[in-house]
N, C-alpha and C positions, 0 to 999 in steps of 0.2 A: 814411447819415451822419446824417440827421434822427432816426433811431431812437436812435442812440448818444447824440446831444445830449439827447433827451428823458430817457433813462435817468440820464444824469449829472445832470440837473436834479432828478429825483425823488430819487436818491441823496444830493444836497446837501440838498434839503429834509428828508428824514428825518434826516440827520445833524444840521442845525440844530436840528430839533425835539427830538431826543434830547438835545442840548447844553442847550437851553432847559429841558428837564425836569429835566436834572441840576442845573442852576443854581438852579432854584427848590427842589430838595430840600435843596441845600446851605445856601440862605438860611433855609429853614424850619428846618432843624437847628440853625443859628446862633441864629435867633430862638427857638427851643424851649428851647435851653440858657439863654439869658439870662432868659427868661420863667420857667424852673423856679427859677433863682437868686433871682429877684424874688419869686416866690411863697412860697419857703421862707424868705426873710428872711435866708438866709446863703449863704456860699460855702464849699465843702469842699475843703481841701487834702490830698492823700495824701502821706505820707512814712514814711520808716523812722527812727525817732527813736533811732539808735544811731550817729550820725555827726557828733560834735562837730567843729568849732564849728558846723556848718551846721543840725544838729538833734540835740537830746539832751534827756534828761528832767532836769529841776532843781526840787525842791521840789514834785514831783507835777505839773508842767507841762512841755510841750514848748516849748523855747526854742532860738534860734539865728539864724544870718544868713538862712536860707531862710524862717524864720517871720516876720522883720521885712519881708523883701520881699512875702511873702504879706499882711501886714496893709496895706501900701500898695496891693496889687491889690484887695483887699476895699474900701478906702477909695475908690479910683478908681471902682469899680463902684457904691458906694453914691451917688456923685455923678450917675453916668450913669442909674441907675435911680430916682433921687430917692427913696431908702429907706435906712434905717440897716441896713448889712449886718454881719453878725456873722460872723467867721472861725472855721470848725471844722476841727479838724485830726484826720485818720484815721491812726492809727499802724498800719502794716502791715509786712510782710516786703517787701523789695525786689522779689522775684519775683512778688508779688501785685499790685503797684502797676498794671502794664499791663493785667491783668484788669479791676481796679476802674475804671480810666479808660475802657475800652471799654465797660463795662456802665453807666457813668454814676453809679456810686456815689460817685465823686470828681469834682471839676470840673478839677482840674489837679494834677499831681504835681512836687513840688520836693523832692529829696533828694540833692543833689550829683550831679545826673543828667547824664552826659556824653553829648554828641552822637555817635552812630555812624551810618554808613548802614543798617545792619541795623534799628536802633531807628527810624529816620526813616521806614521803610516802614509803621509802625504807629503812630506819634506825630508830631504837629506839634511842632517845637521852637522856643522862643523864641530872641531874640538871647542871645548869651552874656554872662554876668555876672561870670564868674571863671574864671581860668587855673590850672589844677592839674596835678599828676603823680602817678604811681604810685610808691610808695617801699616799702621793706623794713623790717619790724620783726624783730628776733630777741632772744633772751636775751642778757644782758651777757657770759655765759661762751661764747656761741656760736662755732663755728669759721668761721661765714659772715661774711666780712669784705667782700665785694663781689657784685654781680650774677652773675658767673660761678661764684661758689661754690654757687649754687642748684641746679646740675645734679645729679640723682640724690637730691635732697632732698624732703622732705614739706613742701609749701607750703599753707597756709590762705588761702582767698579767700572774699568773700561772693558768693553764688550770683547770676549775671546781671550782675555788675559788670565794668568794663574790665579790672580786675586779674584777674578770672577768664578772660576772653578772651586777655590777655596770656600768662598762664602756660599755658593751654591750648594756644595756638599755637607756644610754644617746643617742647613735646612731649618735653623730657628731664628732667622732673621729675613727682612724683606730687602731682596737685592734689586737695586736700580742700576740698570746698565747704560752706559753712555758711549758714543763712538770716539770721543776724545777725553783725555784726562782732564783738560782744562775745563770742560763742560761740567764735570763732577765737581770740580774745586769751586767753580762759580755756584753750583747748587748748594754745597756745603756753606759757602760764605753767606747765601740768601737764606738759609735755614730750611731749605727744601728737604734736605737729608741730614742724618745724624752724624755720619762719618764717612770716610773714603778710605778704602784698602788699596795700597799702592806699593811699589817697589821703594825700599828704604832710601837709597840715595836720591832719587827723584824727590822723595818726600822732603828730605834735608833741603833741597834747592827751592822747592816750592813754599816750604814754611819760611825760609829766609826772606822771601819776597813778600809775604804776607803776615803782617804783625797780629792778625787776630786768629791765626791758626797754630796748632801745637801738635806735635808728634808724640805718640804714646811710644816710650822707649823699651819695647819689647817686641821681638820678631814673631810673627805667625808662622812663616815657613822659610826654607832655604831652598835656593834653586840655582842653577848655572845658566848663564847666557851664551848662546851660540849664534852662528849665522845660518840662515836657511838658504839651501840651493834646490832647484827643481829636482824631483824625483828621477834617478837614473843618470844625472849629470855628473858621473864620477870624476871627470877631468877638472872640471871647475871646482869641485869639492876639494880635490887634491891640492890645487893651487891655493885655495882659501886655507886650508890647513898648513900648507908650507908657510904661507905668510904669517900666520898666528904664531907658529912655532919660532920662527926667526925673530919676531917682535918681542917673544917671551925671553928668547935666550940673550938678545943684545940690549936689553933692558928697555927697549922703545916703548912697548906697551904699558909698562909699569909708569913711565915718565909721562906718557899721554894721559893716563888715569890720574895721576897725582896733580897734574897741571888743571884738569877739569874739575877736581874736587876742591881746589883752592878758591877762595872769594874772589869773585869776578873783579876785574879791573873797571873801575867806573870812567867810561869815555865822556867826552864832551856832549851834553845833553842836547837832543834835537827835539823841535817842535813835533807835536802829534802828526801833523800833516806831511812834514819832511820825512819822517821815519816810516810812515805807512801809506802815503799816496800811491807808491808803486803797485801795491795790492789792489787799491780801489780802482786805478786805472786800467789795469789788466783785467780786473773783473767786469768793469763796465763794457771793455772791448769784446770780451768773450760773450757776455750776456747778449749784446746787440748783434754779434755775428750770428750766434745760434738762432736767435729770434728772427732776423732777417731772413736766412736762407730756409729756415724751417717754415716760415710764413708763405714763402713762395712755393715750396713744395706742396704745403698744405692746400693753398688756394688752387694750384694747377690740378692737384690730384682730386680735390673736392669738386671742382667744376666738371672734370671728366666723369667721376662716379655719378654724380647727380644727372648728368646729361644721358648717360647709359641707363640709369635707372627710369628715367621718364620716358625715353625712347622705346624701352623695352616693353612699356604698357601698351604702346599702339602697334607693336610689331612682334608677332609671336616667335619669330625666328631669333629674336634677341632675348628671349625669355631667360637664358642662361646667365645673361649679365645682371638681371635682377637679382638672381640667387647669389651670385658673387659678390655684389654690391652690399646686399643685406647681411651677408657673412661677414664681410670686412668690417662694416660700421658696428655690427653687434659685438664682435671680438674686441675691436679697438676701444669703443666707448665702455664696454664692461669690465675692462681690466685697469689696473692703476697704471699711470703713465711711468712712474718709478720702476715697477716690474717690467714694463716693456723696455725700459732703457737698460736695464740689467741683462734681459734676454738678448737685446740687440749687441750689448758691448761684450758681455762675458761668454755668450754662446755662439751668436752669428759672426760677430766680427773677430772672434778669437780665430778664426780660419782665414779672414779676408784682410783685415787692417788692424793696427794697434792705435789708431789715431781716435781718441775719446770724443774729441770735438765733432768729427765727421759722423760718429756713432749717435752723438746727441742730435744733431741736425736731421739725420734721416729718422730717428725715432720720434721726435716732436713733429717732423714734417708729416709722417704718416699718421700720428695720433691726431694732429689737427685737421688732416684730410678728412677724417671721419665726421668731425663736427661741421666742417665747411660744407660737406656733401648734403647733410641734413638742411643748412641753411639755405643752400642754392636751390635744393629740391622743393623746399616750401616757397622761396622766391619764384620759382618756375610754374608751380601749380597755382600761384596767385594771379598769374597773367590769364586774361581771357582766352577761353578755348577757341574763340573765333579766329584769333591770330594763327594758331596751329593749322586750323582747317583752311584759312585763306592761303596760306603758304603752300599747303599741299596741293591745293586746288590750281595753284598757279604753276605746279610742277617743280617746285624748289626742293631740292634734296633735303633729306633729314639732317644731315651734317651741316649743311649751309643754313638751314632754318634754325637749328639749335645756336651755331657759333655766331651768326650774324644778326639775328633777330631776337630770339627768346633770351639767351644767356645774358647778353649786355643789359637788357631791361631787369633781369631777375637780380644781377649783382647790384644795380642801382637801388633796387627796393630793399636788398638786404644789407646794404653798406653799413647802417647802424650795428647790426648784429655780427657783421664781418670785422668791424673795428674792435668790437668787444671781445672776439674770439682772438685777435692778435694781442690785445692786452692781457687775456687770460694766458696766452702762451708765453708772453713776456715773463709773467710772474711764476709759471710753471717750470720754467728753466732753472728755477732756484735749487732743483734737486740734482744738477748735473755735477755739484761737487762730490756726490757719492762715488763716481767714477774719476775722480782726480782732476777735473776740469775747474779752474780758478774763475768762478763766476762771482758775482756780487755777494751772495750769501756765504760763500766759502772764504772770500776775502775778509768779511766780517769775522768769521770764526778764527781765521789765522791770526788776525789783530788781537783777538780776545785770548788766544793761546799765549801770546807774549805779555800782555798787560793784565790778564786776570780780571779785566773790568768789561763787562759786556754792554753796558749802557750806551756809552758813546759810539762804539763800532756799529752797534744795531740801529741806532737812531740815525746815524749816517746813511747806512745802506737802506733803511726804509725811506729816508729823504731822497735818495737818488732813485729809487723805484718810483716814488711818488712824482718826481720830475719827468722821468721818461714817460710814465703813464699820461702825465698832463700834456707832454709834448705830441704824442700820438692822437690824444683827444683833439688837440688844436689843429693838427694835420686833417683829421676826419672832418672837421667842422668846415675848414677852408674848402675841401673837395666838395662837401655837400652843397656849400653856398654857390660853388662855380656851377655845379649840376642843376641848381634851381634856376640860375640865370639863363643857362642854356634852354631849359624848358619854356621860359618866358618868350624866347624868341621863336 
C-alpha cells in the first residue's frame, strides 16, 4: 500500500511540474506576442478584402466594419503598451488566413469569420460581435426561387466558408469553390454557375451593385462573427474581448454597423486608371523584382550544378556531386512551383522570415536553377570533347577549364533557351498572389473585386505581360547580334 501511495505522489508531482511548464510556455508565448507588437510598432490584421460591408477596397484602401473594430483594438494596445500603434492590414485569401495566423505573420484575423467547432480547434475565437446568415444570390431570370431549388444545380461558394460547409453537407448539388467571393459572382454573371451561397449582408451589398443579380429572401443558416487569435494567445484574446465589450456598451459598435449598412455616399468619379493604377504599378514592380533576382539565383545555381555534374563524369572522386545534382533536378522539376512556394513560405520561412517576396525569390530561383542546369549541361556536352582534353593536357585545372573556357561557350550556345527560361519565370510568378504578394495577376483580381468586371483588368494585365515578354525578347536579340559581331572578328 505504501508503494502505491508513493507512486501516486510521484505521478502527481510529475503532472504538476508538466502543467507548470505548460503554463510558463503559454505565458511566454503571450508575452512574446505582445512584445513583438510593441517592438514592431504596429499590429497586423489579416483579412480577405472582398466581403462588403465588413471589408472591401475603396479608393485603394481597405475599409469596413472589421477594419473599424481593428482600429479600436490597435488603440487599446497602444494604451496598454505605452506606444503609438499603427494598424496594418494584410489582404489574403480566406484559405490562407489560418496559415498566416499560425506562422505569426498576422496577429489576428477579422473577415466576417464565423465560429465553428472545427475552426475552434486551431484558433481562439473572441466573443461574437455580429449575427449573420447564409443566403442565396441568383441571376434575375433564374429558375431558382427557394433553397429547395438548389438540388442538382451548380453552386458557387468561397473556399473554407460556412457556406462551403453547408452546401457540401447537403450533398445534392455540385459545389464550385472559389478563393475570392468576387470570382464566384463573376462566374454567376457569366452563367458558369447557377447560384452563389454567401453571407446575407454581403449579398445585399453585391446585389445593390449588380442590376442583373437577385437575392432570395430566405436564410439558409444563422451564425455569429468573431475575431480569430492564435491558439494559446490568451492575453491578446482578452484585449480583443475587452474592446468588443466596450464598443457594445458605449454603442460604438452599433453605430459603426449602421453606418456601413447605409447606402454609400457617391464620391466624385475618377477614371479607371486614376482609381486603379496604384495596384498595377505595384504589381509590375513586384513581378519584375521577383523575376530579376530569381533569374540571377537560377542562372548562378544552374551553372554551378551543371559544372559539377559534367566534372563528376571525368572524376570519380566527384561522383557524389552527380548524385546530389540528379536528386535536386528530379525533385525540383517533378513538383509544381506553387507547392514549392507554399512549402518555402508556410514551412521553411515560418521559422526564418515573414517576408513573402523573399520567399518567392528564393523559391523561383531554386526552381529555375534546376531547368537552367539542364540547359547548361546540354550546352556543355555540345562542345567538342577535344577542348576538354586539350585543356587538361596543358595542365589547366578543372575549375579554370570550366569557368573560363567551357561554360562561356555553353552559355552562348544556350542563350535562346536561357531567354525562354527567364520568360517562363516571369509568367510563373503569377502564382505569388497566393501568399499575399501584390503581383500583376493579383492586381487584376483586386480590381475585379471592386468592379465585378473581369474583362478590362484581365486584358490590361495580359497586355502588360505581353509588353514585358516582348522587352525581354528584344534584349535577347540585341545580345545575340552583338555576339555574332564578335564572332566575325
